C-alpha positions in Angstrom: -9.5 32.2 -14.3 -8.8 33.1 -18.2 -7.2 31.2 -20.9 -4.5 34.2 -21.2 -3.5 33.9 -16.9 -3.0 30.0 -17.4 0.3 28.2 -16.5 2.3 27.3 -20.0 1.7 23.5 -20.5 3.1 21.1 -17.5 6.9 20.1 -17.8 6.6 16.9 -19.3 9.1 14.4 -16.8 10.2 11.1 -18.2 8.4 8.7 -15.5 12.0 6.4 -15.4 13.2 9.4 -13.7 11.2 9.0 -10.7 11.8 5.7 -9.6 15.4 5.5 -8.4 14.9 8.7 -6.1 11.9 9.6 -6.3 12.2 11.7 -2.8 14.8 14.1 -4.2 13.3 14.2 -8.0 9.6 15.0 -6.8 11.0 17.9 -3.9 12.6 19.5 -7.0 10.0 19.2 -9.6 7.4 20.2 -6.7 9.2 23.8 -5.9 8.7 25.1 -9.5 5.6 22.7 -10.7 2.4 22.2 -9.4 1.4 19.3 -12.3 3.9 17.7 -14.3 2.5 15.1 -17.3 3.8 11.7 -17.2 3.0 11.4 -21.4 0.0 11.3 -23.2 -3.0 12.4 -21.4 -1.6 11.4 -18.7 -0.7 14.1 -15.6 0.6 13.6 -11.9 -0.6 16.5 -8.9 2.8 17.3 -7.3 1.6 19.8 -4.2 -0.3 18.7 -0.7 -2.8 21.5 -1.5 -4.0 20.1 -4.5 -2.9 16.3 -3.8 -5.8 15.9 -0.4 -8.6 17.7 -2.1 -8.1 15.6 -5.4 -8.4 12.5 -3.5 -12.3 13.2 -3.2 -12.9 16.2 -6.0 -16.1 15.0 -7.8 -14.2 15.9 -11.2 -12.1 12.9 -11.0 -12.9 9.4 -10.2 -10.6 6.5 -9.0 -9.6 4.8 -12.3 -11.2 2.4 -13.4 -9.7 -1.1 -14.3 -10.4 -0.7 -18.2 -8.6 2.8 -18.5 -5.9 1.5 -16.6 -5.4 -1.5 -18.3 -4.8 0.5 -21.5 -2.4 3.2 -18.8 0.0 0.4 -18.6 -0.8 -2.1 -21.4 -1.1 -5.0 -19.5 -1.4 -8.1 -22.2 -4.6 -10.2 -21.9 -4.6 -12.8 -19.5 -5.1 -14.0 -16.0 -3.3 -10.3 -14.7 -5.6 -8.1 -17.2 -8.7 -9.7 -15.8 -7.6 -9.6 -12.0 -6.9 -5.7 -12.7 -9.8 -5.1 -14.3 -12.2 -6.5 -11.7 -10.5 -5.4 -8.2 -12.5 -3.4 -5.9 -9.3 -0.4 -6.3 -10.4 0.1 -9.4 -14.4 0.3 -9.6 -15.9 2.6 -8.6 -19.7 3.7 -7.3 -22.6 0.3 -6.9 -19.3 -1.8 -8.1 -17.3 -0.6 -5.3 -19.5 -0.7 -2.7 -20.5 -4.8 -3.9 -17.1 -5.9 -3.9 -15.7 -3.6 -0.7 -18.9 -4.4 1.3 -18.2 -8.1 1.2 -15.2 -7.6 3.5 -16.0 -4.1 5.6 -17.6 -6.0 8.6 -14.3 -8.3 8.7 -11.3 -5.7 8.7 -13.2 -3.2 10.8 -11.7 -1.1 13.4 -13.5 -2.6 16.4 -12.2 -6.3 14.8 -9.0 -5.3 14.0 -8.2 -4.3 17.7 -9.9 -7.0 19.5 -7.0 -8.6 17.1 -4.4 -7.0 18.6 -3.1 -9.8 21.5 -3.2 -12.2 18.5 -0.8 -10.0 16.2 1.4 -8.9 19.5 1.7 -12.8 20.4 2.9 -13.4 16.9 4.9 -10.7 16.5 6.6 -12.3 20.0 6.7 -15.1 18.7 8.4 -14.6 15.7 11.4 -12.3 17.5 11.8 -15.0 19.9 12.7 -17.2 17.2 15.1 -14.5 15.6 18.8 -15.8 15.1 21.6 -14.3 17.6 25.0 -12.5 16.9 24.6 -13.9 12.7 23.1 -12.3 9.8 20.0 -12.3 8.0 17.2 -10.8 6.1 14.9 -8.6 8.0 12.3 -8.7 5.3 12.0 -12.4 4.7 12.0 -13.2 8.3 10.2 -10.7 10.2 8.7 -8.0 7.9 7.5 -10.5 5.6 5.9 -13.0 8.2 3.4 -11.6 10.3 1.7 -9.8 7.7 1.3 -12.9 5.6 0.4 -14.9 8.8 -2.0 -12.5 10.5 -3.3 -12.2 6.5 -3.5 -16.0 6.6 -4.9 -15.6 10.6 -7.7 -13.9 10.1 -9.0 -14.8 6.4 -9.1 -19.0 7.6 -5.5 -20.1 5.7 -3.3 -22.9 6.8 -0.3 -21.3 8.1 2.1 -23.6 6.5 0.3 -22.7 3.2 2.1 -19.1 4.1 5.4 -19.4 1.8 2.9 -20.6 -1.1 0.8 -17.6 -1.2 2.8 -15.0 -0.4 5.0 -15.6 -2.9 3.0 -14.9 -5.5 1.7 -12.4 -3.2 4.7 -10.1 -3.8 5.4 -11.0 -7.6 1.3 -10.3 -7.7 2.0 -6.6 -6.3 4.1 -5.9 -9.1 1.6 -5.3 -11.6 0.3 -2.5 -8.6 2.3 0.6 -10.4 2.7 3.0 -12.7 5.5 1.5 -15.3 4.3 -1.7 -15.6 6.8 -4.6 -15.7 6.8 -6.4 -19.0 9.8 -8.4 -18.9 8.3 -10.0 -15.5 4.6 -10.3 -16.9 4.9 -14.7 -17.6 6.3 -14.8 -14.1 3.2 -12.3 -12.6 0.9 -13.9 -15.6 1.6 -17.7 -13.4 1.9 -16.0 -10.3 -2.3 -14.2 -10.6 -3.1 -18.0 -12.6 -1.7 -19.7 -9.5 -3.1 -17.4 -7.0 -6.6 -17.5 -9.1 -7.1 -21.7 -8.4 -5.4 -21.8 -4.8 -8.5 -18.6 -3.6 -10.9 -20.6 -6.3 -10.2 -23.7 -4.1 -10.6 -21.8 -0.7 -13.9 -20.5 -1.4 -15.2 -23.1 -2.8 -14.5 -25.4 0.6 -16.4 -22.8 3.0 -19.5 -22.6 0.4 -19.5 -26.5 1.1 -19.1 -26.2 4.3 -18.7 -22.8 6.5 -16.2 -22.2 9.2 -15.3 -19.4 11.4 -13.0 -17.5 9.7 -13.6 -13.8 6.8 -13.6 -16.3 4.2 -16.8 -18.6 4.8 -18.1 -14.8 6.1 -17.6 -13.3 2.6 -18.3 -16.4 0.9 -21.9 -16.4 3.1 -22.5 -12.7 2.3 -22.1 -13.3 -1.2 -24.1 -16.1 -2.2 -26.5 -14.0 -0.3 -26.3 -10.6 -2.0 -25.6 -12.1 -5.4 -24.1 -9.2 -7.0 -21.4 -9.9 -8.3 -20.0 -13.2 -10.1 -17.7 -16.2 -8.2 -14.5 -15.6 -10.4 -15.2 -11.6 -9.2 -15.5 -12.8 -5.1 -12.1 -15.3 -6.3 -10.6 -11.5 -7.5 -12.1 -9.4 -4.5 -9.9 -11.4 -1.8 -7.0 -12.4 -4.2 -6.8 -8.3 -4.3 -6.9 -8.3 -0.2 -3.7 -10.7 0.0 -1.7 -8.7 -1.9 -2.3 -5.4 0.3 -2.0 -7.1 3.1 1.0 -9.3 2.0 3.3 -6.7 0.3 2.3 -2.8 1.6 3.1 -3.8 5.2 6.3 -5.9 4.7 7.8 -2.8 2.6 6.6 -0.1 4.7 7.5 -2.0 8.5 11.3 -2.7 7.3 11.7 0.7 6.1 10.3 2.5 9.2 12.4 -0.3 11.2 15.8 0.5 9.2 14.7 4.1 9.8 14.6 4.0 14.4 17.9 2.0 13.6 19.7 4.2 11.9 18.8 6.3 14.4 20.2 5.1 18.1 18.9 7.8 19.6 14.9 7.5 18.1 15.6 3.6 19.5 16.8 4.3 23.0 13.6 6.7 23.3 11.2 4.4 21.7 12.3 1.7 24.7 12.3 3.8 27.3 8.5 5.2 26.1 6.2 2.7 24.1 4.0 5.3 24.0 5.6 6.7 21.3 5.5 4.5 19.2 2.0 4.9 17.5 4.0 7.9 16.0 6.6 7.0 15.0 5.0 4.5 12.4 2.8 7.5 11.6 6.0 9.1 10.6 7.7 5.8 9.1 4.3 5.9 7.2 4.8 9.4 5.7 8.7 9.5 5.9 9.0 6.7 3.3 5.7 5.6 1.8 5.0 1.7 0.2 2.2 3.3 -1.6 3.2 6.3 -4.0 0.4 7.8 -5.7 -3.1 7.4 -6.5 -4.4 7.1 -10.2 -7.6 9.3 -11.0 -9.4 10.3 -13.8 -10.9 13.1 -14.8 -14.9 13.0 -15.2 -15.0 17.5 -16.2 -12.6 19.5 -16.9 -10.5 21.0 -14.1 -7.8 23.3 -12.7 -4.6 22.1 -11.6 -2.0 24.7 -10.2 -2.9 27.3 -12.8 -3.1 23.9 -15.4 -6.5 23.7 -17.1 -7.0 19.6 -17.6 -9.7 18.5 -20.4 -12.2 15.5 -18.7 -10.7 12.0 -19.8 -7.7 12.4 -18.9 -5.6 10.2 -16.1 -4.5 12.7 -12.7 -2.1 10.6 -10.6 -1.6 12.8 -7.4 1.3 12.1 -5.4 0.5 11.3 -1.7 4.5 9.8 -1.8 5.4 14.1 -3.1 2.5 15.6 -0.9 3.9 14.0 2.6 7.7 15.8 2.4 5.5 19.0 1.4 6.5 21.9 3.7 3.3 24.0 3.1 2.1 20.7 5.1 4.5 19.9 7.4 6.7 21.5 8.9 11.0 20.3 8.0 9.5 18.0 6.1 12.8 16.3 5.4 13.7 15.9 9.1 12.4 12.2 10.1 10.5 12.9 13.4 8.9 10.4 15.3 7.3 12.8 17.6 5.8 15.0 15.1 3.4 16.8 16.2 1.7 18.1 12.9 0.2 14.7 11.5 -3.2 14.4 10.5 -6.1 12.5 11.9 -6.3 10.2 8.5 -3.6 9.7 7.5 -2.9 10.3 3.8 -0.8 7.6 3.2 -4.3 5.2 3.2 -5.8 7.5 1.1 -9.1 8.5 2.2 -13.3 8.9 0.9 -14.9 5.3 -0.4 -11.7 3.9 -1.8 -9.7 4.5 1.9 -7.7 1.6 2.3 -9.6 -1.4 4.0 -6.9 -2.7 5.8 -5.4 0.1 7.3 -6.2 -0.8 11.3 -5.0 -3.7 10.4 -1.8 -2.8 9.2 -1.1 0.0 12.2 -2.0 -2.3 14.6 0.7 -4.8 13.3 3.3 -2.3 12.9 3.2 -0.9 16.0 3.2 -4.4 17.8 5.8 -5.9 15.7 8.0 -2.6 17.0 7.4 -3.0 20.3 7.6 -6.9 20.3 11.3 -6.0 18.5 12.1 -2.8 20.6 11.3 -5.9 23.6 12.8 -8.8 22.3 15.9 -7.7 20.3 16.8 -4.6 21.7 20.5 -5.2 20.1 19.8 -4.8 16.5 22.1 -3.2 14.2 21.7 -2.8 10.5 23.7 -4.3 8.2 23.0 -3.5 4.7 20.0 -0.9 4.7 16.7 -1.0 2.2 15.5 1.6 0.0 12.4 2.3 -1.6 11.8 2.3 -5.2 9.3 3.8 -6.9 6.6 6.6 -7.8 3.3 4.8 -7.8 1.2 2.3 -6.6 3.0 -0.1 -4.5 6.8 0.6 -3.9 9.7 -2.3 -3.9 11.9 -2.2 -1.4 15.3 -3.2 -2.1 16.7 -6.1 0.9 17.8 -5.4 4.3 20.1 -7.6 6.2 20.8 -7.3 10.4 22.0 -8.2 13.6 21.2 -8.8 16.6 24.2 -8.6 19.1 
């Protein structure tokens, strides 16, 4: 394609305009624009035909920690050290050295073996819910199970779940296209607290290993000698954040969508085999993660726009999952949807595909099954909304009642 046939410069869009109603705004933009510009040397691909291939395009790479810090303007300190070092923002050998410490523990076979424990915990949570009065669904259901399960898998005491879960939720705000500088002091404190907490736990496992993932990771780290002890701490911190916050938001949104559609709720009660499809549809329709940040390593073209090497290219899975070119009637929530991909795009792809994918799916499936069986009369009193267009999205409060 010659320079003369390329499209005009991409439309400049204020990132703040994408926060409150991302689906509607991105949908309107996607219809007329394959690519938008979010700022200096920062772009976002909107259409599925570009988004999905770009996730593994060799002319792009996962954004590294230092570039991410410059982009989001995170001040120096504990937050910056954590983000620069976490495996999400590392590539190649550095990424493999970090991820490899946990790959066996999060293997699909290991997570499938944990399904009965996950179901038992979900049933216990549902059995203890109040009846006949309003309660906070996120605090008492969707936030509890993933936090308690990541504690169970890593080997953290259940009594300490409230401590680390609160800090993980604060830390999740750092993984956003718009870093909340106004909350930086609180995020910094949460990261520092979490570092010291995990550092203590790992040191104890090195001194006296147990039968848990923390011990396995510490032993593997010691044998490999590829990264520092501080880096090992950072990796565990990131796994806790991902394990606590994304499923918390994704499951709450799924339940809200189902409760707003009584026929779907009834269908799932009558046919539990529909549950995995309902989980996939919830993750498509309003996902807890909105985009992946890449960096161009060579010149490439997106939708008629030529991008040079060295610019940030966000690929919006949030937009692609509502693209009519990828899904039939994408604005319709359909628990029987037949056109889901075998590998759900919300979990990414390639070497950076979410390490906790199987755990998240099983948690959502078994929690939904436990709710359908143990709290069939649940109704929504305050429906939640997802805010944000990239990174880990934020969910607003959700209150329910069990009749």
